[in-house]
SERO-4910 file (N, C-alpha, C, O; in steps of 0.05 Angstrom, whole numbers):
BEGIN
 pado doro    nc1    nc2    nc3   cac1   cac2   cac3    cc1    cc2    cc3    oc1    oc2    oc3
  Unk    A   -323   -210    608   -330   -206    577   -337   -225    570   -337   -245    585
  Unk    A   -345   -227    546   -358   -258    526   -332   -266    503   -317   -259    486
  Unk    A   -343   -287    519   -320   -305    507   -308   -304    465   -286   -308    454
  Unk    A   -336   -295    456   -336   -297    422   -318   -259    415   -304   -252    396
  Unk    A   -328   -243    441   -307   -216    437   -279   -221    445   -259   -217    432
  Unk    A   -283   -228    466   -256   -245    477   -230   -252    456   -207   -241    453
  Unk    A   -250   -283    438   -236   -291    414   -224   -265    395   -202   -259    386
  Unk    A   -251   -253    392   -245   -221    370   -219   -207    363   -205   -205    342
  Unk    A   -217   -198    397   -200   -181    398   -174   -194    407   -152   -183    406
  Unk    A   -179   -222    416   -147   -235    402   -133   -248    380   -111   -259    378
  Unk    A   -157   -243    361   -148   -247    329   -136   -224    314   -120   -229    296
  Unk    A   -145   -189    326   -146   -177    313   -115   -158    321   -106   -138    310
  Unk    A   -103   -178    349    -88   -168    367    -68   -186    355    -47   -186    368
  Unk    A    -69   -201    335    -55   -218    328    -47   -212    306    -24   -217    300
  Unk    A    -66   -198    285    -55   -189    258    -49   -167    249    -60   -146    255
  Unk    A    -31   -170    234    -16   -143    215    -31   -138    189    -36   -157    174
  Unk    A    -39   -112    183    -41   -118    155    -23    -95    142    -20    -72    149
  Unk    A     -9   -112    114     21    -95     97     12    -88     73      4   -102     55
  Unk    A     13    -74     75      7    -45     50     36    -36     35     56    -26     44
  Unk    A     28    -44     10     57    -40    -15     54    -64    -22     33    -77    -21
  Unk    A     84    -72    -33     95    -82    -63     96   -100    -52    112    -92    -36
  Unk    A     91   -124    -45     99   -155    -17    108   -173    -46    130   -181    -41
  Unk    A    103   -181    -66    114   -198    -77    138   -200   -103    135   -195   -127
  Unk    A    160   -207    -87    182   -216    -96    192   -229   -119    214   -232   -129
  Unk    A    165   -237   -125    174   -261   -150    177   -254   -180    190   -265   -198
  Unk    A    162   -231   -178    149   -209   -201    166   -199   -215    171   -175   -209
  Unk    A    183   -209   -239    201   -202   -253    192   -182   -281    177   -185   -300
  Unk    A    204   -170   -276    208   -143   -300    213   -160   -328    212   -184   -327
  Unk    A    216   -149   -346    229   -144   -377    258   -125   -366    274   -123   -384
  Unk    A    261   -119   -354    282   -108   -344    301   -130   -333    319   -139   -348
  Unk    A    298   -139   -307    303   -162   -296    300   -158   -269    305   -176   -253
  Unk    A    290   -130   -260    288   -124   -230    254   -130   -228    237   -127   -244
  Unk    A    255   -139   -195    230   -145   -198    212   -125   -177    226   -120   -157
  Unk    A    191   -114   -176    174    -96   -180    183    -80   -158    185    -55   -157
  Unk    A    189   -106   -132    186    -97   -101    214    -80   -104    216    -57    -95
  Unk    A    229    -89   -115    265    -70   -104    261    -51   -119    281    -36   -116
  Unk    A    242    -37   -140    232    -24   -161    220      3   -143    229     25   -140
  Unk    A    188    -13   -129    181      9   -110    196     21    -77    191     39    -61
  Unk    A    217     -1    -81    235     18    -57    249     33    -68    251     55    -56
  Unk    A    268     32    -98    280     62   -108    263     82   -108    269    104    -98
  Unk    A    240     79   -120    226    107   -122    218    107    -97    233    120    -83
  Unk    A    192     92    -79    193    105    -45    219    127    -30    216    146    -14
  Unk    A    242    117    -39    261    128    -22    282    147    -39    298    164    -30
  Unk    A    277    138    -68    302    156    -91    328    136    -83    333    115    -70
  Unk    A    340    152    -98    371    138   -108    384    160   -116    384    167   -140
  Unk    A    399    175    -94    415    205   -105    436    192   -117    451    209   -125
  Unk    A    440    179   -120    473    145   -133    457    156   -162    468    176   -173
  Unk    A    438    147   -172    418    139   -195    408    161   -204    393    158   -223
  Unk    A    415    187   -194    396    209   -199    369    207   -186    357    227   -178
  Unk    A    362    192   -185    328    187   -170    318    194   -158    317    180   -138
  Unk    A    302    220   -158    289    236   -134    276    213   -128    273    192   -141
  Unk    A    265    219   -100    241    200    -71    217    215    -88    216    237    -98
  Unk    A    198    191    -86    179    192   -102    164    177    -83    166    153    -88
  Unk    A    141    184    -50    131    161    -40    105    166    -53     91    186    -59
  Unk    A    103    138    -55     75    132    -64     64    108    -36     42     98    -35
  Unk    A     79    105    -23     71     96     -4     70    103     32     52     95     46
  Unk    A     93    118     42     90    128     56     73    158     65     61    164     86
  Unk    A     77    173     42     62    187     40     33    192     48     22    206     66
  Unk    A     20    173     22     -3    174     23    -20    167     51    -40    176     63
  Unk    A     -3    146     53    -20    128     78    -22    148    109    -40    150    125
  Unk    A      8    162    107      4    180    129    -14    208    132    -21    220    153
  Unk    A    -17    213    104    -22    227    103    -64    240    102    -77    261    103
  Unk    A    -72    198     98   -102    193    102    -93    179    127   -108    159    129
  Unk    A    -79    179    146    -82    155    169   -101    159    192   -104    144    212
  Unk    A   -119    193    184   -145    188    199   -165    177    187   -184    166    199
  Unk    A   -163    180    168   -195    165    138   -180    144    149   -176    152    172
  Unk    A   -168    118    146   -161     92    156   -156     81    186   -146     60    193
  Unk    A   -170    108    204   -170     95    224   -203     95    236   -216     78    250
  Unk    A   -208    112    228   -240    120    216   -250     97    195   -261    112    179
  Unk    A   -252     81    187   -254     62    179   -247     29    201   -261     10    210
  Unk    A   -216     37    202   -222     21    216   -237      7    237   -241    -15    245
  Unk    A   -244     33    241   -257     38    280   -290     31    272   -303     15    284
  Unk    A   -296     45    254   -322     35    244   -330      5    234   -351     -7    238
  Unk    A   -314     -2    223   -314    -45    201   -305    -54    221   -306    -78    216
  Unk    A   -291    -50    254   -296    -60    276   -311    -71    288   -316    -94    296
  Unk    A   -324    -39    290   -346    -40    313   -372    -58    293   -383    -78    301
  Unk    A   -377    -48    274   -390    -69    261   -399   -101    270   -420   -110    278
  Unk    A   -366   -118    262   -368   -130    264   -359   -144    289   -355   -168    284
  Unk    A   -358   -142    298   -365   -134    338   -383   -131    346   -386   -139    369
  Unk    A   -402   -119    333   -432   -117    341   -453   -135    327   -477   -138    331
  Unk    A   -439   -144    313   -458   -162    294   -447   -189    302   -464   -207    304
  Unk    A   -426   -195    307   -413   -226    320   -393   -228    298   -372   -232    309
  Unk    A   -390   -227    276   -382   -241    249   -357   -226    246   -352   -207    260
  Unk    A   -335   -238    222   -317   -258    235   -297   -217    241   -312   -199    234
  Unk    A   -282   -212    247   -265   -184    236   -233   -183    233   -213   -170    241
  Unk    A   -240   -205    215   -225   -216    184   -231   -196    172   -214   -179    167
  Unk    A   -262   -194    161   -267   -180    141   -267   -140    144   -270   -121    128
  Unk    A   -263   -141    164   -256   -101    171   -237    -98    156   -237    -83    136
  Unk    A   -200   -125    173   -180   -128    162   -171   -117    128   -157   -100    115
  Unk    A   -191   -142    125   -187   -133     93   -203   -102     80   -190    -89     64
  Unk    A   -223    -95     86   -233    -82     79   -211    -52     81   -208    -37     62
  Unk    A   -198    -47    106   -179    -24    100   -156    -34     93   -142    -14     90
  Unk    A   -140    -58     88   -125    -63     61   -140    -62     43   -146    -38     47
  Unk    A   -154    -68     20   -168    -41      9   -166    -14     -1   -164     -5    -24
  Unk    A   -169      0     28   -180     22     20   -141     33     22   -132     51      8
  Unk    A   -127     19     38   -100     34     34    -80     32      6    -62     46     -4
  Unk    A    -95      1     -4    -79     -2    -13    -89     18    -41    -71     30    -52
  Unk    A   -112     22    -50   -122     40    -64   -107     65    -64    -92     73    -82
  Unk    A   -110     76    -43   -100    106    -30    -63    103    -48    -55    119    -64
  Unk    A    -50     85    -40    -29     87    -61    -28     91    -80    -11    107    -89
  Unk    A    -56     74   -102    -57     62   -124    -53    103   -136    -34    116   -144
  Unk    A    -70    106   -132   -100    132   -130    -68    159   -132    -70    176   -150
  Unk    A    -41    160   -111    -27    166    -92     -6    174   -136      1    195   -146
  Unk    A     -4    147   -146     11    152   -168     -2    162   -200      8    171   -221
  Unk    A    -27    155   -193    -53    172   -210    -57    186   -215    -67    192   -237
  Unk    A    -49    203   -191    -70    226   -193    -28    244   -196    -26    268   -202
  Unk    A     -7    231   -192      8    248   -198     25    250   -177     14    253   -156
  Unk    A     54    248   -175     78    250   -161     98    262   -165    114    261   -184
  Unk    A     99    283   -138    126    301   -141    158    289   -132    161    270   -117
  Unk    A    174    299   -140    171    332   -162    166    317   -197    158    296   -207
  Unk    A    173    335   -202    167    326   -235    181    318   -239    200    314   -225
  Unk    A    177    308   -271    188    288   -281    207    318   -309    196    335   -323
  Unk    A    244    309   -307    248    324   -323    241    335   -349    222    351   -346
  Unk    A    244    335   -361    234    349   -390    245    329   -411    235    324   -434
  Unk    A    263    320   -400    279    288   -423    279    268   -412    293    250   -419
  Unk    A    263    267   -390    249    233   -379    226    246   -387    232    248   -411
  Unk    A    194    259   -385    182    260   -408    181    269   -445    165    272   -463
  Unk    A    207    272   -439    207    259   -481    204    241   -487    197    233   -509
  Unk    A    209    224   -463    222    193   -466    204    183   -466    203    164   -481
  Unk    A    182    188   -452    157    170   -434    138    171   -449    126    150   -453
  Unk    A    125    200   -467    120    209   -472     94    216   -457     71    216   -465
  Unk    A    109    223   -423     82    225   -413     98    239   -391    122    236   -388
  Unk    A     75    258   -369     85    272   -341     85    269   -322     93    284   -304
  Unk    A     75    241   -320     68    228   -291     93    216   -290    103    208   -312
  Unk    A    105    212   -270    112    193   -249    103    164   -250     79    156   -249
  Unk    A    128    145   -252    123    124   -245    101    102   -254     93     79   -249
  Unk    A     94    123   -273     76    112   -299     78    104   -329     67    116   -347
  Unk    A     91     84   -331    104     76   -353     91     40   -368     80     39   -390
  Unk    A     93     28   -359     71     -2   -370     47      3   -347     24      5   -355
  Unk    A     51      5   -325     28     11   -300     26    -28   -293      7    -43   -291
  Unk    A     60    -35   -293     64    -54   -269     69    -45   -250     54    -56   -234
  Unk    A     86    -28   -238     93    -16   -219     61    -18   -198     53    -34   -181
  Unk    A     49      8   -212     25      8   -197      0    -20   -188    -10    -23   -166
  Unk    A     -5    -40   -221    -17    -55   -213      5    -77   -189     -3   -100   -190
  Unk    A     21    -73   -177     43    -95   -162     21    -91   -125     15   -106   -107
  Unk    A     16    -54   -135      3    -51   -105    -16    -69    -92    -37    -73   -105
  Unk    A    -14    -78    -74    -28    -86    -54    -27   -102    -23     -8    -95     -9
  Unk    A    -39   -116    -14    -51   -119      8    -46   -146     22    -52   -166      9
  Unk    A    -39   -148     41    -30   -176     60    -40   -176     88    -26   -166    105
  Unk    A    -69   -187     95    -62   -191    131    -46   -216    129    -47   -235    113
  Unk    A    -25   -210    153     -5   -225    165      2   -228    195     10   -210    210
  Unk    A     -4   -259    200      2   -257    233     34   -250    251     58   -255    250
  Unk    A     19   -237    262     50   -213    278     68   -236    283     91   -230    275
  Unk    A     65   -258    293     86   -266    296    103   -289    280    119   -306    289
  Unk    A     96   -284    254    116   -277    226    121   -262    203    104   -256    186
  Unk    A    146   -255    205    161   -240    188    156   -244    157    170   -231    141
***
């Protein structure tokens, strides 16, 4: 096995792509940060009468084949051309985070209650200021660092 090919495989094996709301310092006007707000909406909060509206797990799971196909295609291109395998990971991160953003902009279920629609003046869940939507991103991390 060529050294550069082996190095590329070692690099891929040592990295993970994190998709979601990963900044915890982004304070909102309501004092909460977007990571906490994302968790509440992703999993729901029965205690606070907030329905689960998965904009991360569901779209990533539903589009797993597309993501895997992109990964295979881009990594094969990088390996065959001898270029860095980090660029394909970046492509996967951009594609995957855009899937999550589209889940919100396309509309999530369950539908909002009439009182919420009246207050928000919108029928789309999770879109008020765009703050949460714009906080969805990706990051490449070393596997030994959590």
